[in-house]
C-alpha positions as CSV (number, residue, x, y, z in Angstrom):
1,M,-71.4,-107.5,-224.8
2,K,-70.9,-110.4,-222.5
3,K,-71.9,-112.9,-224.8
4,L,-69.4,-111.5,-227.5
5,I,-66.5,-111.9,-224.5
6,S,-67.5,-115.4,-223.8
7,M,-67.6,-116.4,-227.6
8,A,-64.1,-114.7,-227.8
9,L,-62.7,-116.7,-224.8
10,C,-64.0,-119.9,-226.1
11,L,-62.7,-119.2,-229.5
12,A,-59.2,-118.5,-228.1
13,L,-59.1,-121.7,-226.0
14,L,-60.2,-123.8,-229.0
15,L,-57.3,-122.3,-231.0
16,A,-54.8,-123.0,-228.0
17,V,-55.6,-126.8,-227.5
18,P,-54.2,-127.9,-230.8
19,A,-51.0,-125.9,-230.0
20,L,-50.6,-127.5,-226.7
21,A,-51.2,-130.9,-228.0
22,A,-48.5,-130.4,-230.7
23,E,-45.9,-129.3,-228.0
24,T,-46.6,-133.1,-226.2
25,E,-43.4,-135.0,-227.5
26,T,-43.0,-138.8,-226.9
27,V,-39.8,-141.0,-227.3
28,T,-40.1,-144.8,-228.5
29,V,-38.4,-147.2,-226.4
30,S,-38.3,-150.7,-225.3
31,L,-38.0,-152.0,-221.6
32,R,-37.4,-155.1,-220.3
33,V,-37.5,-155.4,-216.4
34,E,-35.4,-158.7,-215.4
35,G,-35.9,-159.8,-211.7
36,V,-33.7,-162.4,-209.7
37,S,-35.7,-165.3,-211.0
38,E,-38.0,-164.2,-213.8
39,N,-39.1,-161.2,-216.1
40,L,-41.2,-158.8,-214.2
41,G,-42.3,-156.8,-216.9
42,T,-41.6,-156.0,-220.8
43,W,-42.6,-153.0,-223.1
44,K,-41.8,-153.1,-226.7
45,N,-41.4,-150.2,-228.8
46,T,-43.7,-148.1,-226.4
47,E,-44.0,-144.4,-226.6
48,V,-43.2,-142.5,-223.4
49,P,-43.8,-138.9,-222.7
50,G,-40.8,-136.7,-223.0
51,T,-38.4,-135.0,-225.2
52,P,-35.4,-136.5,-227.2
53,G,-32.0,-135.9,-225.6
54,E,-33.8,-135.0,-222.3
55,L,-35.7,-137.9,-221.5
56,T,-33.9,-140.4,-219.0
57,V,-33.8,-144.3,-218.2
58,A,-35.1,-143.2,-214.7
59,D,-38.0,-141.2,-216.8
60,V,-38.7,-144.4,-218.5
61,V,-38.9,-146.5,-215.5
62,R,-41.1,-144.2,-213.7
63,A,-43.6,-143.9,-216.7
64,L,-43.7,-147.6,-217.5
65,V,-43.1,-149.3,-214.1
66,G,-45.5,-147.1,-212.2
67,E,-45.0,-145.4,-208.9
68,A,-46.7,-148.0,-207.0
69,H,-44.1,-150.6,-208.2
70,Y,-40.8,-149.3,-207.5
71,V,-38.9,-147.3,-204.5
72,E,-36.4,-144.5,-205.8
73,T,-33.4,-143.4,-204.1
74,E,-30.9,-140.9,-204.6
75,G,-27.2,-142.0,-204.0
76,P,-23.6,-140.8,-204.6
77,Y,-23.6,-141.5,-208.3
78,G,-27.3,-140.0,-208.8
79,V,-30.7,-141.7,-209.1
80,Y,-31.3,-145.6,-208.7
81,F,-34.0,-147.8,-207.8
82,S,-33.5,-149.8,-204.6
83,S,-36.8,-151.9,-205.0
84,I,-38.7,-152.8,-208.2
85,Y,-41.6,-154.7,-208.1
86,G,-40.8,-155.7,-204.3
87,E,-37.7,-157.1,-205.1
88,D,-35.1,-155.1,-202.9
89,E,-31.3,-154.7,-203.1
90,G,-29.2,-156.4,-200.7
91,L,-29.3,-160.2,-201.7
92,S,-25.4,-159.8,-201.9
93,A,-22.7,-157.1,-200.9
94,Y,-23.5,-155.3,-204.1
95,G,-26.7,-156.8,-205.3
96,G,-29.2,-154.2,-206.8
97,W,-30.6,-153.0,-209.7
98,N,-28.8,-152.3,-212.8
99,Y,-29.4,-151.4,-216.4
100,C,-27.8,-151.9,-219.9
101,V,-28.8,-149.8,-223.1
102,N,-28.4,-151.4,-226.5
103,G,-26.2,-154.4,-224.9
104,E,-23.9,-151.7,-223.3
105,A,-23.6,-150.9,-219.6
106,P,-23.3,-147.1,-219.1
107,S,-20.8,-145.5,-216.9
108,V,-23.7,-143.0,-215.5
109,S,-26.7,-143.5,-213.4
110,M,-30.2,-144.0,-214.9
111,G,-31.0,-140.3,-214.0
112,Q,-28.3,-139.1,-216.1
113,F,-28.5,-141.3,-219.2
114,T,-30.5,-139.5,-221.8
115,L,-32.5,-141.2,-224.7
116,Q,-32.9,-140.4,-228.2
117,G,-35.3,-142.9,-229.2
118,G,-35.2,-146.5,-230.6
119,E,-33.0,-147.9,-227.4
120,D,-33.5,-151.3,-226.0
121,I,-33.4,-151.0,-222.1
122,V,-32.8,-154.0,-219.9
123,L,-33.2,-153.4,-216.0
124,Y,-31.8,-156.0,-214.2
125,Y,-31.1,-157.3,-210.8
126,G,-27.6,-158.5,-210.3
127,D,-24.3,-157.8,-208.9
128,L,-21.3,-155.5,-210.0
129,D,-20.1,-158.4,-212.2
130,T,-23.1,-159.5,-213.8
131,L,-22.8,-160.1,-217.5
132,F,-24.8,-158.6,-220.1
133,P,-24.3,-160.9,-223.5
134,I,-23.0,-160.0,-226.4
135,V,-24.2,-162.5,-229.0
136,R,-22.4,-163.4,-232.3
137,V,-23.6,-166.1,-234.7
138,D,-20.9,-167.1,-237.3
139,D,-21.1,-170.2,-239.7
140,G,-23.3,-172.0,-237.1
141,M,-21.1,-171.1,-234.0
142,L,-22.9,-169.1,-231.3
143,T,-20.2,-166.9,-229.4
144,L,-21.5,-165.3,-226.1
145,T,-19.4,-162.5,-224.6
146,A,-20.0,-159.6,-222.4
147,K,-18.8,-156.1,-221.2
148,S,-19.2,-155.3,-217.9
149,W,-18.4,-152.6,-215.4
150,Q,-16.1,-154.0,-212.8
151,E,-13.8,-152.3,-210.3
152,N,-10.1,-152.7,-210.6
153,E,-7.4,-152.8,-207.9
154,S,-7.6,-149.1,-207.4
155,G,-11.1,-149.1,-206.7
156,E,-11.9,-147.7,-210.3
157,G,-14.8,-149.0,-212.6
158,V,-13.4,-150.4,-215.8
159,Q,-15.3,-152.1,-218.6
160,V,-14.1,-155.4,-219.4
161,E,-15.3,-158.0,-222.2
162,K,-15.1,-161.9,-221.2
163,P,-16.6,-165.2,-222.7
164,I,-19.9,-166.4,-221.0
165,S,-19.2,-169.9,-220.3
166,E,-21.3,-172.9,-218.9
167,V,-24.9,-171.1,-219.6
168,S,-27.8,-173.1,-221.0
169,V,-28.9,-171.9,-224.4
170,L,-32.4,-172.5,-225.9
171,W,-32.5,-172.3,-229.7
172,N,-35.9,-171.8,-231.3
173,G,-37.5,-173.0,-228.0
174,E,-35.1,-176.4,-227.7
175,T,-32.2,-176.9,-225.6
176,A,-28.9,-176.6,-227.6
177,G,-26.5,-177.2,-224.9
178,E,-24.0,-175.1,-222.8
179,T,-21.3,-172.8,-223.9
180,D,-17.8,-174.0,-223.6
181,E,-14.7,-172.0,-221.9
182,Q,-14.7,-169.4,-225.1
183,G,-18.4,-168.8,-224.6
184,Q,-19.1,-170.8,-227.8
185,L,-21.9,-173.6,-228.8
186,A,-22.4,-175.2,-232.1
187,L,-26.0,-174.5,-233.1
188,P,-28.4,-177.2,-234.7
189,L,-28.7,-175.1,-237.9
190,S,-30.3,-176.6,-240.9
191,Q,-31.0,-173.5,-243.2
192,P,-30.6,-169.5,-243.0
193,G,-33.6,-167.7,-241.2
194,S,-35.0,-166.0,-238.2
195,Y,-34.2,-168.1,-234.9
196,S,-35.2,-167.2,-231.3
197,L,-32.3,-167.5,-228.7
198,Q,-32.7,-167.6,-225.0
199,I,-30.0,-168.1,-222.1
200,K,-31.7,-169.7,-219.1
201,K,-31.8,-167.8,-215.9
202,D,-28.8,-169.0,-213.8
203,G,-26.4,-167.8,-211.1
204,A,-24.9,-168.6,-207.3
205,A,-27.9,-169.8,-204.9
206,I,-28.2,-167.5,-202.0
207,E,-27.3,-169.1,-198.8
208,G,-30.5,-170.1,-196.9
209,S,-32.7,-169.6,-199.9
210,D,-34.6,-171.8,-202.1
211,N,-33.5,-172.6,-205.9
212,Q,-35.1,-169.7,-206.9
213,R,-33.3,-167.1,-205.0
214,F,-29.8,-166.7,-206.5
215,M,-27.4,-163.9,-207.5
216,P,-27.7,-163.9,-211.4
217,R,-24.1,-164.1,-212.9
218,V,-25.6,-163.4,-216.7
219,V,-28.4,-161.4,-217.7
220,R,-30.9,-163.6,-219.5
221,L,-31.7,-163.1,-223.0
222,A,-35.6,-163.1,-223.5
223,A,-37.4,-165.5,-225.6
224,D,-38.3,-162.9,-228.2
225,T,-34.2,-162.0,-228.9
226,V,-34.2,-162.8,-232.9
227,I,-31.1,-163.9,-234.5
228,E,-30.9,-163.6,-238.3
229,V,-28.8,-166.4,-239.7
230,K,-27.4,-165.7,-243.3
231,E,-26.0,-168.5,-245.7
232,A,-22.9,-169.5,-245.1
233,P,-20.6,-168.8,-247.9
234,A,-20.5,-171.8,-250.2
235,F,-16.8,-171.1,-251.2
236,S,-13.8,-170.2,-249.2
237,D,-12.8,-167.5,-252.0
238,L,-16.2,-166.1,-252.6
239,P,-17.2,-163.6,-249.5
240,R,-20.4,-162.3,-249.5
241,D,-19.4,-158.9,-250.5
242,H,-17.7,-160.2,-253.7
243,R,-18.8,-158.7,-256.8
244,A,-19.9,-161.9,-258.2
245,Y,-21.4,-163.5,-255.1
246,D,-25.1,-163.1,-256.1
247,A,-24.4,-164.4,-259.6
248,V,-22.2,-167.3,-258.5
249,M,-24.7,-168.4,-255.9
250,K,-27.5,-168.2,-258.3
251,L,-25.9,-170.5,-260.5
252,Y,-24.6,-172.7,-257.9
253,R,-28.2,-173.2,-256.3
254,A,-29.4,-174.1,-259.7
255,K,-26.7,-176.8,-260.2
256,I,-25.3,-174.8,-263.3
257,I,-21.8,-174.2,-261.6
258,N,-19.2,-176.1,-259.2
259,G,-16.7,-175.5,-257.0
260,K,-13.0,-176.4,-257.2
261,E,-10.5,-178.2,-254.7
262,N,-10.6,-177.7,-251.1
263,G,-13.8,-175.7,-251.2
264,R,-12.7,-172.9,-253.2
265,F,-14.8,-171.6,-256.3
266,G,-11.7,-170.2,-258.1
267,T,-13.1,-166.8,-258.7
268,E,-9.9,-165.3,-260.4
269,D,-9.1,-168.4,-262.1
270,K,-9.5,-168.3,-265.9
271,L,-12.6,-169.9,-267.6
272,T,-11.5,-172.7,-270.0
273,R,-13.4,-173.8,-273.1
274,A,-14.5,-176.8,-271.7
275,E,-15.8,-175.0,-268.4
276,A,-17.7,-172.7,-270.8
277,A,-19.3,-175.5,-272.9
278,A,-20.5,-177.3,-269.7
279,L,-21.9,-174.1,-268.1
280,L,-23.7,-173.5,-271.1
281,Y,-24.9,-177.1,-271.6
282,R,-26.5,-177.2,-267.9
283,L,-28.2,-173.9,-268.8
284,A,-29.8,-175.8,-271.8
285,G,-30.8,-178.6,-269.3
286,S,-28.2,-181.2,-270.6
287,P,-29.9,-182.5,-273.6
288,V,-28.9,-185.4,-275.2
289,T,-27.2,-185.0,-278.8
290,T,-27.1,-187.8,-281.2
291,E,-24.9,-185.9,-283.6
292,K,-21.1,-187.0,-283.5
293,A,-18.8,-183.8,-283.2
294,S,-16.6,-183.5,-286.3
295,Q,-13.8,-182.7,-284.3
296,S,-11.9,-185.7,-282.7
297,L,-13.0,-185.7,-278.8
298,N,-12.2,-188.3,-276.0
299,S,-15.4,-189.7,-275.6
300,T,-14.6,-190.4,-271.8
301,A,-13.6,-187.0,-271.1
302,W,-16.0,-185.1,-268.4
303,Y,-17.0,-182.5,-270.9
304,Y,-17.4,-184.8,-274.0
305,D,-21.3,-184.6,-273.9
306,A,-21.5,-180.8,-273.4
307,V,-18.8,-180.3,-276.1
308,N,-20.6,-182.3,-278.3
309,W,-23.7,-180.5,-278.0
310,A,-22.0,-177.2,-278.5
311,F,-20.8,-178.2,-281.7
312,S,-24.0,-179.5,-283.0
313,L,-25.4,-175.7,-282.2
314,N,-22.2,-174.1,-283.9
315,I,-21.7,-172.4,-280.5
316,F,-17.9,-173.6,-281.1
317,Q,-16.3,-173.5,-284.8
318,R,-15.9,-176.8,-286.2
319,E,-12.6,-176.0,-287.5
320,G,-9.3,-176.9,-285.8
321,A,-8.3,-178.7,-282.3
322,F,-11.0,-178.1,-279.5
323,E,-8.1,-177.2,-276.7
324,P,-10.4,-177.6,-273.9
325,D,-8.0,-176.2,-271.3
326,A,-7.5,-173.1,-273.4
327,A,-8.6,-169.7,-271.7
328,V,-11.8,-168.0,-272.9
329,T,-11.4,-164.3,-273.7
330,G,-14.7,-162.0,-272.7
331,G,-15.4,-161.5,-276.4
332,E,-15.2,-165.3,-277.1
333,L,-17.5,-166.0,-274.1
334,A,-19.9,-163.1,-275.5
335,G,-19.9,-164.8,-278.7
336,Y,-20.7,-168.3,-277.4
337,I,-23.6,-166.8,-275.3
338,A,-25.1,-164.9,-278.2
339,A,-24.8,-168.4,-280.5
340,Y,-26.7,-170.0,-277.4
341,A,-29.5,-167.2,-276.8
342,G,-29.8,-166.0,-280.2
343,H,-29.4,-162.4,-279.4
344,A,-26.2,-160.1,-279.1
345,V,-24.3,-159.7,-275.9
346,V,-22.6,-156.6,-274.6
347,L,-19.6,-156.9,-272.2
348,P,-19.7,-154.7,-269.4
349,S,-17.1,-151.8,-269.5
350,D,-14.8,-153.5,-266.8
351,M,-14.5,-156.9,-268.9
352,G,-11.8,-156.8,-271.5
353,M,-12.8,-158.2,-275.1
354,Y,-9.7,-159.4,-275.8
355,D,-8.5,-160.7,-272.1
356,P,-9.2,-163.9,-270.6
357,I,-12.3,-163.9,-268.6
358,S,-12.3,-165.0,-265.1
359,R,-14.8,-167.4,-263.5
360,A,-16.4,-164.9,-261.3
361,D,-16.9,-162.4,-264.4
362,A,-18.3,-165.3,-266.4
363,A,-20.9,-166.2,-263.7
364,I,-21.9,-162.7,-263.9
365,L,-23.0,-162.9,-267.7
366,L,-24.0,-166.4,-267.5
367,A,-26.5,-165.9,-264.4
368,E,-28.2,-163.5,-266.6
369,L,-29.6,-166.4,-268.6
370,L,-31.5,-167.8,-265.7
371,D,-33.7,-164.8,-265.7
372,A,-34.2,-164.9,-269.7
């Protein structure tokens, strides 16, 4: 009987273990602890025991930094840490440990800010007006601004945004220079891609200390801060979200299509017969044609070789005047492409058969020939 009871208890325990394991939840976060002079600890995408919506920043610090390396204090605004890895508060009137989550400085204590998972937390030593960088890169120009909680004249905490000027910037490990009064710096971009960005540690030196002891005025960006630089628009009137952007850029990179004056592509300009001939001619590899066109063409015109080639393949009708500047309709362009490619072309429903076709819509049709 005792043996049966013992076996029953063992079975019950075995069944209970998976249930207990299933109840253990974790939240994945990243934490960087930045001290006065250097990073003191970094954890990337680390699982911390806790429940989403309940786990706090303070819980993460306790779990990752470890009890032996911090001093926790209960203040009037909740839990904060008065010492991390031996670096204590008090280097200035308001010097102490602050934090940011996803680049924002929360208005509540670390013990009150709850996490859902995926957050990037930076615990940093600084003053009330220490700035956390917000990074923007647009057309090769870096702009650093910051949001920070500061006291107004009434003693209330308000969040402000300001440029971060006169900070040294490292771009892919090389010194790029210092930001100007607007927080801007032209970057040495050579091509689109992934680049590392870092702001050197700086600040106001603390009186009576060596150069490594200062009150940081801006939170440093770690070297693993990656900036994705996209290709700058080649044409001022062709934004990345334009319906023909991909098609135009494909033709542009293949040296099939060019822009117009003042950096424009002429997205809504009507395609001309001369332009249509030139585009198909370049798609064909600009072949040499010895056959003279039956029509009278100006041999010095920029489109002469292209049109002469198009006539030799019967892409254009040989009768009548060529009219290089005449607008091409959607149906006509479809006919030119069919004669060139040797197969029928169906126009998209939003392109009119009898309406003049724009350069943008023409690019959409012609780009498909690159993949043929």
